[in-house]
C-alpha positions in Angstrom: 22.1 13.3 -3.1 19.0 11.8 -4.9 18.3 8.1 -4.7 17.6 6.9 -8.2 16.4 3.4 -8.8 18.1 1.3 -11.4 16.8 -1.7 -13.3 18.5 -4.1 -15.7 16.4 -5.5 -18.6 17.0 -7.0 -22.0 15.8 -5.6 -25.3 13.1 -7.9 -26.7 12.9 -9.0 -30.3 10.2 -6.3 -30.9 12.7 -3.7 -29.5 10.7 -3.2 -26.3 12.2 -3.2 -22.8 10.3 -4.6 -19.9 10.2 -2.5 -16.7 8.5 -3.1 -13.3 4.8 -2.3 -13.1 5.5 0.6 -10.7 7.2 2.6 -13.5 4.3 4.8 -14.8 3.5 5.0 -18.5 5.1 8.2 -19.8 7.9 8.2 -17.2 11.3 9.4 -18.5 13.9 6.7 -18.4 17.5 6.4 -19.4 18.8 3.4 -21.3 22.5 2.4 -21.3 23.8 -0.4 -23.4 26.0 -2.7 -21.3 28.8 -4.6 -23.0 28.3 -8.3 -22.3 32.1 -8.6 -22.6 32.5 -6.4 -19.5 29.6 -8.1 -17.7 31.2 -11.5 -18.0 34.8 -10.5 -17.6 36.6 -12.9 -15.2 38.9 -10.1 -14.1 36.0 -7.9 -13.3 34.3 -10.7 -11.3 37.5 -11.5 -9.4 37.9 -7.8 -8.5 34.3 -7.6 -7.3 34.8 -10.7 -5.2 38.0 -9.3 -3.6 36.3 -6.0 -2.8 33.4 -7.8 -1.2 35.8 -10.0 0.9 37.6 -6.8 2.0 34.3 -5.2 3.0 33.1 -8.3 4.9 36.5 -8.5 6.8 36.2 -4.8 7.7 32.7 -5.3 9.0 33.7 -8.3 11.0 36.5 -6.3 12.6 34.1 -3.5 13.6 35.4 -0.9 11.1 33.6 2.4 11.2 33.9 4.4 8.0 34.9 8.0 8.5 32.5 10.7 7.5 33.4 12.1 4.1 31.7 14.3 1.6 30.2 13.0 -1.7 32.9 14.9 -3.6 35.7 13.1 -1.6 34.0 9.7 -2.1 33.8 10.3 -5.8 37.4 11.3 -5.9 38.5 8.2 -4.0 36.5 6.0 -6.3 38.1 7.6 -9.4 41.6 7.1 -7.9 40.8 3.4 -7.0 39.6 2.8 -10.6 42.9 4.1 -11.9 44.8 2.1 -9.3 46.2 5.1 -7.5 46.8 5.6 -3.8 46.3 2.2 -2.1 
């Protein structure tokens, strides 16, 4: 799997987007418009905090994640987003 860096920026009044200096001029980039509504959602923030607390508890208990394929991980993420298979 490729490791692709991601950056978050805001469109300026002159319609430009600032990127880090290490991104070369002429590089191909993707732009995705993020809904501010989703970004500031209290439900989304609470869900994130719960997930982080669960991860921290698992680490404290010495949990070792089983080896799974990228395909299986993607499948589990999709199921979790739909609220299936707790």
